[in-house]
PyMOL Python script that loads the backbone (N, CA, C, O; Angstrom):
from pymol import cmd

cmd.read_pdbstr("""\
ATOM      1  N   MET A   1       0.818  -1.198   0.000  1.00  0.00           N
ATOM      2  CA  MET A   1       0.000   0.000   0.000  1.00  0.00           C
ATOM      3  C   MET A   1       0.859   1.256   0.000  1.00  0.00           C
ATOM      4  O   MET A   1       0.406   2.310  -0.448  1.00  0.00           O
ATOM      5  N   SER A   2       2.070   1.165   0.487  1.00  0.00           N
ATOM      6  CA  SER A   2       2.946   2.320   0.571  1.00  0.00           C
ATOM      7  C   SER A   2       3.301   2.857  -0.819  1.00  0.00           C
ATOM      8  O   SER A   2       3.334   4.071  -1.024  1.00  0.00           O
ATOM      9  N   ILE A   3       3.565   1.961  -1.771  1.00  0.00           N
ATOM     10  CA  ILE A   3       3.924   2.402  -3.118  1.00  0.00           C
ATOM     11  C   ILE A   3       2.734   3.067  -3.801  1.00  0.00           C
ATOM     12  O   ILE A   3       2.896   4.081  -4.480  1.00  0.00           O
ATOM     13  N   ILE A   4       1.554   2.510  -3.629  1.00  0.00           N
ATOM     14  CA  ILE A   4       0.353   3.104  -4.229  1.00  0.00           C
ATOM     15  C   ILE A   4       0.104   4.493  -3.644  1.00  0.00           C
ATOM     16  O   ILE A   4      -0.237   5.426  -4.371  1.00  0.00           O
ATOM     17  N   TRP A   5       0.274   4.625  -2.336  1.00  0.00           N
ATOM     18  CA  TRP A   5       0.076   5.925  -1.697  1.00  0.00           C
ATOM     19  C   TRP A   5       1.107   6.939  -2.194  1.00  0.00           C
ATOM     20  O   TRP A   5       0.768   8.104  -2.398  1.00  0.00           O
ATOM     21  N   THR A   6       2.346   6.519  -2.389  1.00  0.00           N
ATOM     22  CA  THR A   6       3.385   7.404  -2.912  1.00  0.00           C
ATOM     23  C   THR A   6       3.040   7.857  -4.323  1.00  0.00           C
ATOM     24  O   THR A   6       3.275   9.013  -4.674  1.00  0.00           O
ATOM     25  N   ILE A   7       2.490   6.971  -5.131  1.00  0.00           N
ATOM     26  CA  ILE A   7       2.087   7.338  -6.495  1.00  0.00           C
ATOM     27  C   ILE A   7       0.950   8.354  -6.475  1.00  0.00           C
ATOM     28  O   ILE A   7       0.974   9.329  -7.226  1.00  0.00           O
ATOM     29  N   VAL A   8      -0.042   8.128  -5.622  1.00  0.00           N
ATOM     30  CA  VAL A   8      -1.181   9.056  -5.543  1.00  0.00           C
ATOM     31  C   VAL A   8      -0.712  10.423  -5.063  1.00  0.00           C
ATOM     32  O   VAL A   8      -1.074  11.445  -5.646  1.00  0.00           O
ATOM     33  N   ILE A   9       0.091  10.446  -4.003  1.00  0.00           N
ATOM     34  CA  ILE A   9       0.608  11.719  -3.487  1.00  0.00           C
ATOM     35  C   ILE A   9       1.490  12.392  -4.531  1.00  0.00           C
ATOM     36  O   ILE A   9       1.419  13.608  -4.706  1.00  0.00           O
ATOM     37  N   GLY A  10       2.317  11.623  -5.222  1.00  0.00           N
ATOM     38  CA  GLY A  10       3.177  12.174  -6.268  1.00  0.00           C
ATOM     39  C   GLY A  10       2.398  12.759  -7.422  1.00  0.00           C
ATOM     40  O   GLY A  10       2.796  13.774  -7.994  1.00  0.00           O
ATOM     41  N   PHE A  11       1.293  12.128  -7.768  1.00  0.00           N
ATOM     42  CA  PHE A  11       0.426  12.647  -8.826  1.00  0.00           C
ATOM     43  C   PHE A  11      -0.081  14.037  -8.475  1.00  0.00           C
ATOM     44  O   PHE A  11       0.019  14.966  -9.277  1.00  0.00           O
ATOM     45  N   VAL A  12      -0.618  14.171  -7.285  1.00  0.00           N
ATOM     46  CA  VAL A  12      -1.147  15.465  -6.842  1.00  0.00           C
ATOM     47  C   VAL A  12      -0.008  16.469  -6.658  1.00  0.00           C
ATOM     48  O   VAL A  12      -0.142  17.636  -7.027  1.00  0.00           O
ATOM     49  N   ALA A  13       1.106  16.019  -6.093  1.00  0.00           N
ATOM     50  CA  ALA A  13       2.243  16.911  -5.870  1.00  0.00           C
ATOM     51  C   ALA A  13       2.814  17.418  -7.187  1.00  0.00           C
ATOM     52  O   ALA A  13       3.259  18.564  -7.257  1.00  0.00           O
ATOM     53  N   GLY A  14       2.814  16.604  -8.224  1.00  0.00           N
ATOM     54  CA  GLY A  14       3.294  17.040  -9.536  1.00  0.00           C
ATOM     55  C   GLY A  14       2.445  18.145 -10.116  1.00  0.00           C
ATOM     56  O   GLY A  14       2.966  19.091 -10.706  1.00  0.00           O
ATOM     57  N   VAL A  15       1.142  18.031  -9.953  1.00  0.00           N
ATOM     58  CA  VAL A  15       0.241  19.076 -10.443  1.00  0.00           C
ATOM     59  C   VAL A  15       0.455  20.362  -9.653  1.00  0.00           C
ATOM     60  O   VAL A  15       0.521  21.445 -10.234  1.00  0.00           O
ATOM     61  N   VAL A  16       0.563  20.246  -8.334  1.00  0.00           N
ATOM     62  CA  VAL A  16       0.780  21.429  -7.500  1.00  0.00           C
ATOM     63  C   VAL A  16       2.137  22.059  -7.809  1.00  0.00           C
ATOM     64  O   VAL A  16       2.240  23.283  -7.895  1.00  0.00           O
ATOM     65  N   ALA A  17       3.171  21.248  -7.977  1.00  0.00           N
ATOM     66  CA  ALA A  17       4.507  21.767  -8.280  1.00  0.00           C
ATOM     67  C   ALA A  17       4.513  22.508  -9.609  1.00  0.00           C
ATOM     68  O   ALA A  17       5.222  23.504  -9.752  1.00  0.00           O
ATOM     69  N   LYS A  18       3.743  22.048 -10.573  1.00  0.00           N
ATOM     70  CA  LYS A  18       3.671  22.734 -11.867  1.00  0.00           C
ATOM     71  C   LYS A  18       3.067  24.121 -11.716  1.00  0.00           C
ATOM     72  O   LYS A  18       3.495  25.063 -12.383  1.00  0.00           O
ATOM     73  N   PHE A  19       2.061  24.252 -10.829  1.00  0.00           N
ATOM     74  CA  PHE A  19       1.463  25.560 -10.598  1.00  0.00           C
ATOM     75  C   PHE A  19       2.392  26.470  -9.808  1.00  0.00           C
ATOM     76  O   PHE A  19       2.385  27.685 -10.008  1.00  0.00           O
ATOM     77  N   ILE A  20       3.191  25.894  -8.912  1.00  0.00           N
ATOM     78  CA  ILE A  20       4.122  26.686  -8.115  1.00  0.00           C
ATOM     79  C   ILE A  20       5.301  27.152  -8.960  1.00  0.00           C
ATOM     80  O   ILE A  20       5.788  28.269  -8.787  1.00  0.00           O
ATOM     81  N   MET A  21       5.756  26.308  -9.866  1.00  0.00           N
ATOM     82  CA  MET A  21       6.976  26.577 -10.630  1.00  0.00           C
ATOM     83  C   MET A  21       6.722  26.537 -12.131  1.00  0.00           C
ATOM     84  O   MET A  21       7.215  25.634 -12.806  1.00  0.00           O
ATOM     85  N   PRO A  22       5.972  27.482 -12.669  1.00  0.00           N
ATOM     86  CA  PRO A  22       5.754  27.496 -14.118  1.00  0.00           C
ATOM     87  C   PRO A  22       6.977  28.070 -14.836  1.00  0.00           C
ATOM     88  O   PRO A  22       7.801  28.752 -14.226  1.00  0.00           O
ATOM     89  N   GLY A  23       7.085  27.794 -16.104  1.00  0.00           N
ATOM     90  CA  GLY A  23       8.188  28.338 -16.877  1.00  0.00           C
ATOM     91  C   GLY A  23       8.214  27.756 -18.271  1.00  0.00           C
ATOM     92  O   GLY A  23       7.549  26.756 -18.540  1.00  0.00           O
ATOM     93  N   PRO A  24       8.977  28.373 -19.165  1.00  0.00           N
ATOM     94  CA  PRO A  24       9.019  27.891 -20.553  1.00  0.00           C
ATOM     95  C   PRO A  24       9.743  26.564 -20.716  1.00  0.00           C
ATOM     96  O   PRO A  24       9.486  25.848 -21.683  1.00  0.00           O
ATOM     97  N   ASN A  25      10.643  26.214 -19.800  1.00  0.00           N
ATOM     98  CA  ASN A  25      11.398  24.970 -19.928  1.00  0.00           C
ATOM     99  C   ASN A  25      10.758  23.820 -19.178  1.00  0.00           C
ATOM    100  O   ASN A  25      11.311  22.720 -19.154  1.00  0.00           O
ATOM    101  N   GLU A  26       9.641  24.041 -18.584  1.00  0.00           N
ATOM    102  CA  GLU A  26       8.966  23.001 -17.819  1.00  0.00           C
ATOM    103  C   GLU A  26       8.109  22.163 -18.759  1.00  0.00           C
ATOM    104  O   GLU A  26       7.719  22.632 -19.828  1.00  0.00           O
ATOM    105  N   PRO A  27       7.815  20.932 -18.368  1.00  0.00           N
ATOM    106  CA  PRO A  27       6.996  20.071 -19.237  1.00  0.00           C
ATOM    107  C   PRO A  27       5.593  20.643 -19.376  1.00  0.00           C
ATOM    108  O   PRO A  27       4.997  21.086 -18.395  1.00  0.00           O
ATOM    109  N   SER A  28       5.075  20.631 -20.582  1.00  0.00           N
ATOM    110  CA  SER A  28       3.759  21.202 -20.807  1.00  0.00           C
ATOM    111  C   SER A  28       2.665  20.145 -20.803  1.00  0.00           C
ATOM    112  O   SER A  28       1.487  20.475 -20.666  1.00  0.00           O
ATOM    113  N   GLY A  29       3.029  18.915 -20.946  1.00  0.00           N
ATOM    114  CA  GLY A  29       2.037  17.856 -20.970  1.00  0.00           C
ATOM    115  C   GLY A  29       1.628  17.414 -19.581  1.00  0.00           C
ATOM    116  O   GLY A  29       2.444  17.376 -18.660  1.00  0.00           O
ATOM    117  N   PHE A  30       0.364  17.083 -19.439  1.00  0.00           N
ATOM    118  CA  PHE A  30      -0.182  16.660 -18.155  1.00  0.00           C
ATOM    119  C   PHE A  30       0.462  15.352 -17.689  1.00  0.00           C
ATOM    120  O   PHE A  30       0.779  15.199 -16.509  1.00  0.00           O
ATOM    121  N   ILE A  31       0.651  14.426 -18.603  1.00  0.00           N
ATOM    122  CA  ILE A  31       1.203  13.124 -18.246  1.00  0.00           C
ATOM    123  C   ILE A  31       2.653  13.254 -17.797  1.00  0.00           C
ATOM    124  O   ILE A  31       3.041  12.663 -16.789  1.00  0.00           O
ATOM    125  N   LEU A  32       3.460  14.018 -18.529  1.00  0.00           N
ATOM    126  CA  LEU A  32       4.860  14.192 -18.153  1.00  0.00           C
ATOM    127  C   LEU A  32       4.984  14.915 -16.817  1.00  0.00           C
ATOM    128  O   LEU A  32       5.833  14.560 -15.999  1.00  0.00           O
ATOM    129  N   THR A  33       4.156  15.914 -16.590  1.00  0.00           N
ATOM    130  CA  THR A  33       4.181  16.630 -15.320  1.00  0.00           C
ATOM    131  C   THR A  33       3.850  15.710 -14.152  1.00  0.00           C
ATOM    132  O   THR A  33       4.523  15.745 -13.122  1.00  0.00           O
ATOM    133  N   THR A  34       2.826  14.895 -14.309  1.00  0.00           N
ATOM    134  CA  THR A  34       2.453  14.001 -13.211  1.00  0.00           C
ATOM    135  C   THR A  34       3.486  12.897 -13.018  1.00  0.00           C
ATOM    136  O   THR A  34       3.726  12.480 -11.885  1.00  0.00           O
ATOM    137  N   LEU A  35       4.105  12.411 -14.100  1.00  0.00           N
ATOM    138  CA  LEU A  35       5.170  11.410 -13.956  1.00  0.00           C
ATOM    139  C   LEU A  35       6.366  11.987 -13.214  1.00  0.00           C
ATOM    140  O   LEU A  35       6.955  11.313 -12.369  1.00  0.00           O
ATOM    141  N   LEU A  36       6.731  13.224 -13.521  1.00  0.00           N
ATOM    142  CA  LEU A  36       7.821  13.855 -12.793  1.00  0.00           C
ATOM    143  C   LEU A  36       7.438  14.091 -11.333  1.00  0.00           C
ATOM    144  O   LEU A  36       8.296  14.033 -10.452  1.00  0.00           O
ATOM    145  N   GLY A  37       6.172  14.353 -11.073  1.00  0.00           N
ATOM    146  CA  GLY A  37       5.704  14.480  -9.694  1.00  0.00           C
ATOM    147  C   GLY A  37       5.797  13.167  -8.939  1.00  0.00           C
ATOM    148  O   GLY A  37       6.183  13.143  -7.770  1.00  0.00           O
ATOM    149  N   ILE A  38       5.447  12.086  -9.597  1.00  0.00           N
ATOM    150  CA  ILE A  38       5.559  10.763  -8.971  1.00  0.00           C
ATOM    151  C   ILE A  38       7.025  10.433  -8.706  1.00  0.00           C
ATOM    152  O   ILE A  38       7.360   9.899  -7.649  1.00  0.00           O
ATOM    153  N   ILE A  39       7.895  10.747  -9.658  1.00  0.00           N
ATOM    154  CA  ILE A  39       9.330  10.540  -9.447  1.00  0.00           C
ATOM    155  C   ILE A  39       9.807  11.383  -8.265  1.00  0.00           C
ATOM    156  O   ILE A  39      10.602  10.920  -7.447  1.00  0.00           O
ATOM    157  N   GLY A  40       9.318  12.622  -8.180  1.00  0.00           N
ATOM    158  CA  GLY A  40       9.674  13.487  -7.059  1.00  0.00           C
ATOM    159  C   GLY A  40       9.221  12.928  -5.720  1.00  0.00           C
ATOM    160  O   GLY A  40       9.928  13.060  -4.721  1.00  0.00           O
ATOM    161  N   ALA A  41       8.054  12.310  -5.693  1.00  0.00           N
ATOM    162  CA  ALA A  41       7.570  11.698  -4.450  1.00  0.00           C
ATOM    163  C   ALA A  41       8.444  10.521  -4.051  1.00  0.00           C
ATOM    164  O   ALA A  41       8.739  10.340  -2.869  1.00  0.00           O
ATOM    165  N   PHE A  42       8.863   9.716  -5.026  1.00  0.00           N
ATOM    166  CA  PHE A  42       9.760   8.604  -4.715  1.00  0.00           C
ATOM    167  C   PHE A  42      11.123   9.117  -4.253  1.00  0.00           C
ATOM    168  O   PHE A  42      11.719   8.547  -3.339  1.00  0.00           O
ATOM    169  N   VAL A  43      11.624  10.189  -4.874  1.00  0.00           N
ATOM    170  CA  VAL A  43      12.894  10.776  -4.450  1.00  0.00           C
ATOM    171  C   VAL A  43      12.778  11.308  -3.026  1.00  0.00           C
ATOM    172  O   VAL A  43      13.678  11.096  -2.214  1.00  0.00           O
ATOM    173  N   ALA A  44      11.686  11.992  -2.714  1.00  0.00           N
ATOM    174  CA  ALA A  44      11.482  12.525  -1.366  1.00  0.00           C
ATOM    175  C   ALA A  44      11.362  11.400  -0.347  1.00  0.00           C
ATOM    176  O   ALA A  44      11.889  11.511   0.760  1.00  0.00           O
ATOM    177  N   THR A  45      10.685  10.332  -0.701  1.00  0.00           N
ATOM    178  CA  THR A  45      10.562   9.181   0.205  1.00  0.00           C
ATOM    179  C   THR A  45      11.926   8.548   0.442  1.00  0.00           C
ATOM    180  O   THR A  45      12.292   8.269   1.583  1.00  0.00           O
ATOM    181  N   TRP A  46      12.670   8.322  -0.617  1.00  0.00           N
ATOM    182  CA  TRP A  46      13.994   7.711  -0.474  1.00  0.00           C
ATOM    183  C   TRP A  46      14.923   8.603   0.345  1.00  0.00           C
ATOM    184  O   TRP A  46      15.620   8.125   1.241  1.00  0.00           O
ATOM    185  N   LEU A  47      14.932   9.889   0.039  1.00  0.00           N
ATOM    186  CA  LEU A  47      15.812  10.809   0.754  1.00  0.00           C
ATOM    187  C   LEU A  47      15.418  10.907   2.228  1.00  0.00           C
ATOM    188  O   LEU A  47      16.284  10.911   3.103  1.00  0.00           O
ATOM    189  N   GLY A  48      14.117  10.986   2.503  1.00  0.00           N
ATOM    190  CA  GLY A  48      13.649  11.049   3.880  1.00  0.00           C
ATOM    191  C   GLY A  48      13.978   9.794   4.672  1.00  0.00           C
ATOM    192  O   GLY A  48      14.315   9.876   5.853  1.00  0.00           O
ATOM    193  N   GLN A  49      13.885   8.637   4.033  1.00  0.00           N
ATOM    194  CA  GLN A  49      14.250   7.393   4.704  1.00  0.00           C
ATOM    195  C   GLN A  49      15.751   7.297   4.908  1.00  0.00           C
ATOM    196  O   GLN A  49      16.203   6.751   5.915  1.00  0.00           O
ATOM    197  N   SER A  50      16.528   7.817   3.972  1.00  0.00           N
ATOM    198  CA  SER A  50      17.981   7.794   4.106  1.00  0.00           C
ATOM    199  C   SER A  50      18.456   8.698   5.234  1.00  0.00           C
ATOM    200  O   SER A  50      19.378   8.349   5.971  1.00  0.00           O
ATOM    201  N   ILE A  51      17.830   9.850   5.365  1.00  0.00           N
ATOM    202  CA  ILE A  51      18.206  10.801   6.411  1.00  0.00           C
ATOM    203  C   ILE A  51      17.688  10.342   7.772  1.00  0.00           C
ATOM    204  O   ILE A  51      18.282  10.651   8.805  1.00  0.00           O
ATOM    205  N   GLY A  52      16.592   9.612   7.768  1.00  0.00           N
ATOM    206  CA  GLY A  52      16.022   9.130   9.019  1.00  0.00           C
ATOM    207  C   GLY A  52      14.742   9.844   9.426  1.00  0.00           C
ATOM    208  O   GLY A  52      14.240   9.647  10.533  1.00  0.00           O
ATOM    209  N   TRP A  53      14.214  10.672   8.531  1.00  0.00           N
ATOM    210  CA  TRP A  53      12.966  11.380   8.834  1.00  0.00           C
ATOM    211  C   TRP A  53      11.777  10.439   8.785  1.00  0.00           C
ATOM    212  O   TRP A  53      10.819  10.616   9.537  1.00  0.00           O
ATOM    213  N   TYR A  54      11.824   9.435   7.907  1.00  0.00           N
ATOM    214  CA  TYR A  54      10.740   8.480   7.748  1.00  0.00           C
ATOM    215  C   TYR A  54      11.255   7.086   8.097  1.00  0.00           C
ATOM    216  O   TYR A  54      12.434   6.776   7.924  1.00  0.00           O
ATOM    217  N   GLY A  55      10.350   6.269   8.588  1.00  0.00           N
ATOM    218  CA  GLY A  55      10.687   4.881   8.881  1.00  0.00           C
ATOM    219  C   GLY A  55      10.722   4.060   7.602  1.00  0.00           C
ATOM    220  O   GLY A  55      10.430   4.578   6.524  1.00  0.00           O
ATOM    221  N   PRO A  56      11.076   2.788   7.712  1.00  0.00           N
ATOM    222  CA  PRO A  56      11.170   1.936   6.522  1.00  0.00           C
ATOM    223  C   PRO A  56       9.846   1.770   5.775  1.00  0.00           C
ATOM    224  O   PRO A  56       9.844   1.607   4.555  1.00  0.00           O
ATOM    225  N   ASP A  57       8.733   1.808   6.487  1.00  0.00           N
ATOM    226  CA  ASP A  57       7.436   1.625   5.833  1.00  0.00           C
ATOM    227  C   ASP A  57       6.685   2.931   5.645  1.00  0.00           C
ATOM    228  O   ASP A  57       5.513   2.911   5.267  1.00  0.00           O
ATOM    229  N   GLU A  58       7.320   4.061   5.895  1.00  0.00           N
ATOM    230  CA  GLU A  58       6.664   5.352   5.747  1.00  0.00           C
ATOM    231  C   GLU A  58       7.088   6.017   4.447  1.00  0.00           C
ATOM    232  O   GLU A  58       8.220   5.862   3.988  1.00  0.00           O
ATOM    233  N   GLY A  59       6.169   6.749   3.875  1.00  0.00           N
ATOM    234  CA  GLY A  59       6.469   7.501   2.672  1.00  0.00           C
ATOM    235  C   GLY A  59       6.460   8.981   2.960  1.00  0.00           C
ATOM    236  O   GLY A  59       6.064   9.413   4.042  1.00  0.00           O
ATOM    237  N   ALA A  60       6.896   9.754   1.994  1.00  0.00           N
ATOM    238  CA  ALA A  60       6.892  11.203   2.145  1.00  0.00           C
ATOM    239  C   ALA A  60       5.458  11.698   2.194  1.00  0.00           C
ATOM    240  O   ALA A  60       4.582  11.162   1.516  1.00  0.00           O
ATOM    241  N   GLY A  61       5.232  12.696   2.981  1.00  0.00           N
ATOM    242  CA  GLY A  61       3.920  13.324   3.041  1.00  0.00           C
ATOM    243  C   GLY A  61       3.715  14.234   1.846  1.00  0.00           C
ATOM    244  O   GLY A  61       4.545  14.291   0.939  1.00  0.00           O
ATOM    245  N   PHE A  62       2.623  14.930   1.859  1.00  0.00           N
ATOM    246  CA  PHE A  62       2.280  15.789   0.723  1.00  0.00           C
ATOM    247  C   PHE A  62       3.304  16.901   0.531  1.00  0.00           C
ATOM    248  O   PHE A  62       3.703  17.188  -0.598  1.00  0.00           O
ATOM    249  N   ILE A  63       3.732  17.530   1.622  1.00  0.00           N
ATOM    250  CA  ILE A  63       4.689  18.633   1.503  1.00  0.00           C
ATOM    251  C   ILE A  63       6.039  18.114   1.017  1.00  0.00           C
ATOM    252  O   ILE A  63       6.657  18.717   0.140  1.00  0.00           O
ATOM    253  N   GLY A  64       6.494  17.006   1.577  1.00  0.00           N
ATOM    254  CA  GLY A  64       7.762  16.423   1.132  1.00  0.00           C
ATOM    255  C   GLY A  64       7.717  16.006  -0.321  1.00  0.00           C
ATOM    256  O   GLY A  64       8.679  16.217  -1.059  1.00  0.00           O
ATOM    257  N   ALA A  65       6.609  15.414  -0.740  1.00  0.00           N
ATOM    258  CA  ALA A  65       6.467  15.006  -2.144  1.00  0.00           C
ATOM    259  C   ALA A  65       6.420  16.213  -3.064  1.00  0.00           C
ATOM    260  O   ALA A  65       6.960  16.169  -4.169  1.00  0.00           O
ATOM    261  N   THR A  66       5.780  17.294  -2.623  1.00  0.00           N
ATOM    262  CA  THR A  66       5.729  18.507  -3.435  1.00  0.00           C
ATOM    263  C   THR A  66       7.120  19.110  -3.585  1.00  0.00           C
ATOM    264  O   THR A  66       7.497  19.533  -4.678  1.00  0.00           O
ATOM    265  N   VAL A  67       7.880  19.151  -2.502  1.00  0.00           N
ATOM    266  CA  VAL A  67       9.252  19.655  -2.581  1.00  0.00           C
ATOM    267  C   VAL A  67      10.087  18.763  -3.502  1.00  0.00           C
ATOM    268  O   VAL A  67      10.864  19.269  -4.312  1.00  0.00           O
ATOM    269  N   GLY A  68       9.936  17.461  -3.385  1.00  0.00           N
ATOM    270  CA  GLY A  68      10.645  16.541  -4.278  1.00  0.00           C
ATOM    271  C   GLY A  68      10.262  16.756  -5.737  1.00  0.00           C
ATOM    272  O   GLY A  68      11.117  16.716  -6.622  1.00  0.00           O
ATOM    273  N   ALA A  69       8.972  16.985  -5.983  1.00  0.00           N
ATOM    274  CA  ALA A  69       8.512  17.236  -7.355  1.00  0.00           C
ATOM    275  C   ALA A  69       9.066  18.550  -7.896  1.00  0.00           C
ATOM    276  O   ALA A  69       9.417  18.637  -9.072  1.00  0.00           O
ATOM    277  N   ILE A  70       9.147  19.569  -7.048  1.00  0.00           N
ATOM    278  CA  ILE A  70       9.712  20.859  -7.482  1.00  0.00           C
ATOM    279  C   ILE A  70      11.185  20.679  -7.835  1.00  0.00           C
ATOM    280  O   ILE A  70      11.660  21.241  -8.822  1.00  0.00           O
ATOM    281  N   ILE A  71      11.904  19.906  -7.040  1.00  0.00           N
ATOM    282  CA  ILE A  71      13.320  19.662  -7.332  1.00  0.00           C
ATOM    283  C   ILE A  71      13.473  18.915  -8.653  1.00  0.00           C
ATOM    284  O   ILE A  71      14.332  19.265  -9.463  1.00  0.00           O
ATOM    285  N   VAL A  72      12.656  17.898  -8.877  1.00  0.00           N
ATOM    286  CA  VAL A  72      12.732  17.138 -10.128  1.00  0.00           C
ATOM    287  C   VAL A  72      12.348  18.027 -11.315  1.00  0.00           C
ATOM    288  O   VAL A  72      12.986  17.950 -12.365  1.00  0.00           O
ATOM    289  N   LEU A  73      11.329  18.860 -11.170  1.00  0.00           N
ATOM    290  CA  LEU A  73      10.953  19.778 -12.251  1.00  0.00           C
ATOM    291  C   LEU A  73      12.057  20.791 -12.527  1.00  0.00           C
ATOM    292  O   LEU A  73      12.292  21.148 -13.681  1.00  0.00           O
ATOM    293  N   PHE A  74      12.731  21.254 -11.490  1.00  0.00           N
ATOM    294  CA  PHE A  74      13.843  22.194 -11.661  1.00  0.00           C
ATOM    295  C   PHE A  74      14.978  21.546 -12.450  1.00  0.00           C
ATOM    296  O   PHE A  74      15.509  22.143 -13.386  1.00  0.00           O
ATOM    297  N   VAL A  75      15.345  20.326 -12.070  1.00  0.00           N
ATOM    298  CA  VAL A  75      16.413  19.606 -12.777  1.00  0.00           C
ATOM    299  C   VAL A  75      16.003  19.344 -14.221  1.00  0.00           C
ATOM    300  O   VAL A  75      16.811  19.499 -15.137  1.00  0.00           O
ATOM    301  N   TYR A  76      14.741  18.944 -14.427  1.00  0.00           N
ATOM    302  CA  TYR A  76      14.245  18.709 -15.784  1.00  0.00           C
ATOM    303  C   TYR A  76      14.337  19.994 -16.618  1.00  0.00           C
ATOM    304  O   TYR A  76      14.751  19.957 -17.777  1.00  0.00           O
ATOM    305  N   GLY A  77      13.953  21.120 -16.025  1.00  0.00           N
ATOM    306  CA  GLY A  77      14.028  22.402 -16.731  1.00  0.00           C
ATOM    307  C   GLY A  77      15.454  22.770 -17.105  1.00  0.00           C
ATOM    308  O   GLY A  77      15.696  23.303 -18.188  1.00  0.00           O
ATOM    309  N   MET A  78      16.401  22.488 -16.213  1.00  0.00           N
ATOM    310  CA  MET A  78      17.805  22.772 -16.519  1.00  0.00           C
ATOM    311  C   MET A  78      18.302  21.907 -17.670  1.00  0.00           C
ATOM    312  O   MET A  78      19.023  22.393 -18.542  1.00  0.00           O
ATOM    313  N   ILE A  79      17.928  20.640 -17.681  1.00  0.00           N
ATOM    314  CA  ILE A  79      18.373  19.729 -18.742  1.00  0.00           C
ATOM    315  C   ILE A  79      17.774  20.139 -20.077  1.00  0.00           C
ATOM    316  O   ILE A  79      18.471  20.151 -21.091  1.00  0.00           O
ATOM    317  N   VAL A  80      16.491  20.474 -20.086  1.00  0.00           N
ATOM    318  CA  VAL A  80      15.834  20.863 -21.332  1.00  0.00           C
ATOM    319  C   VAL A  80      16.409  22.170 -21.872  1.00  0.00           C
ATOM    320  O   VAL A  80      16.629  22.297 -23.076  1.00  0.00           O
ATOM    321  N   SER A  81      16.654  23.141 -20.994  1.00  0.00           N
ATOM    322  CA  SER A  81      17.198  24.413 -21.468  1.00  0.00           C
ATOM    323  C   SER A  81      18.621  24.237 -21.986  1.00  0.00           C
ATOM    324  O   SER A  81      19.010  24.901 -22.947  1.00  0.00           O
ATOM    325  N   ARG A  82      19.397  23.364 -21.375  1.00  0.00           N
ATOM    326  CA  ARG A  82      20.760  23.117 -21.837  1.00  0.00           C
ATOM    327  C   ARG A  82      20.742  22.448 -23.208  1.00  0.00           C
ATOM    328  O   ARG A  82      21.560  22.770 -24.069  1.00  0.00           O
ATOM    329  N   ARG A  83      19.813  21.518 -23.409  1.00  0.00           N
ATOM    330  CA  ARG A  83      19.723  20.837 -24.708  1.00  0.00           C
ATOM    331  C   ARG A  83      19.314  21.813 -25.800  1.00  0.00           C
ATOM    332  O   ARG A  83      19.766  21.694 -26.939  1.00  0.00           O
ATOM    333  N   ARG A  84      18.462  22.777 -25.462  1.00  0.00           N
ATOM    334  CA  ARG A  84      18.015  23.743 -26.470  1.00  0.00           C
ATOM    335  C   ARG A  84      19.115  24.732 -26.825  1.00  0.00           C
ATOM    336  O   ARG A  84      19.222  25.131 -27.984  1.00  0.00           O
ATOM    337  N   THR A  85      19.940  25.140 -25.856  1.00  0.00           N
ATOM    338  CA  THR A  85      20.981  26.119 -26.142  1.00  0.00           C
ATOM    339  C   THR A  85      22.181  25.504 -26.818  1.00  0.00           C
ATOM    340  O   THR A  85      22.838  26.183 -27.608  1.00  0.00           O
ATOM    341  N   THR A  86      22.505  24.240 -26.547  1.00  0.00           N
ATOM    342  CA  THR A  86      23.667  23.612 -27.174  1.00  0.00           C
ATOM    343  C   THR A  86      23.320  22.919 -28.476  1.00  0.00           C
ATOM    344  O   THR A  86      24.214  22.576 -29.251  1.00  0.00           O
ATOM    345  N   GLY A  87      22.050  22.709 -28.728  1.00  0.00           N
ATOM    346  CA  GLY A  87      21.648  22.072 -29.979  1.00  0.00           C
ATOM    347  C   GLY A  87      21.816  20.578 -29.991  1.00  0.00           C
ATOM    348  O   GLY A  87      21.859  19.976 -31.064  1.00  0.00           O
ATOM    349  N   VAL A  88      21.912  19.958 -28.836  1.00  0.00           N
ATOM    350  CA  VAL A  88      22.053  18.509 -28.762  1.00  0.00           C
ATOM    351  C   VAL A  88      20.739  17.873 -29.207  1.00  0.00           C
ATOM    352  O   VAL A  88      19.659  18.313 -28.811  1.00  0.00           O
ATOM    353  N   GLY A  89      20.840  16.858 -30.013  1.00  0.00           N
ATOM    354  CA  GLY A  89      19.644  16.154 -30.471  1.00  0.00           C
ATOM    355  C   GLY A  89      19.030  16.721 -31.743  1.00  0.00           C
ATOM    356  O   GLY A  89      17.911  16.356 -32.101  1.00  0.00           O
ATOM    357  N   ARG A  90      19.731  17.591 -32.418  1.00  0.00           N
ATOM    358  CA  ARG A  90      19.187  18.157 -33.658  1.00  0.00           C
ATOM    359  C   ARG A  90      19.756  17.480 -34.849  1.00  0.00           C
ATOM    360  O   ARG A  90      19.411  17.826 -35.979  1.00  0.00           O
TER     361      ARG A  90
END
""", "prot")
cmd.dss("prot")
cmd.show_as("cartoon", "prot")
cmd.util.cbc("prot")
cmd.orient("prot")
């Protein structure tokens, strides 16, 4: 149940993170935004468990997942902007 809960929280956190951090280099598709939010929730859960904030069976809460999603969206935006300025993939 923990993985399903992390996915649900990540889905919502991805949508919220997109509204908090809009920009031209951010993903514009709903599916990509929510997938990055889910990845952010898993990153927040892993990081929180590594630091000791969460137990082995606990996942990141909504705020932690949102912060994780914002970090993942920020990194994604940096990668996309770098690819556009250097012309990689053309």
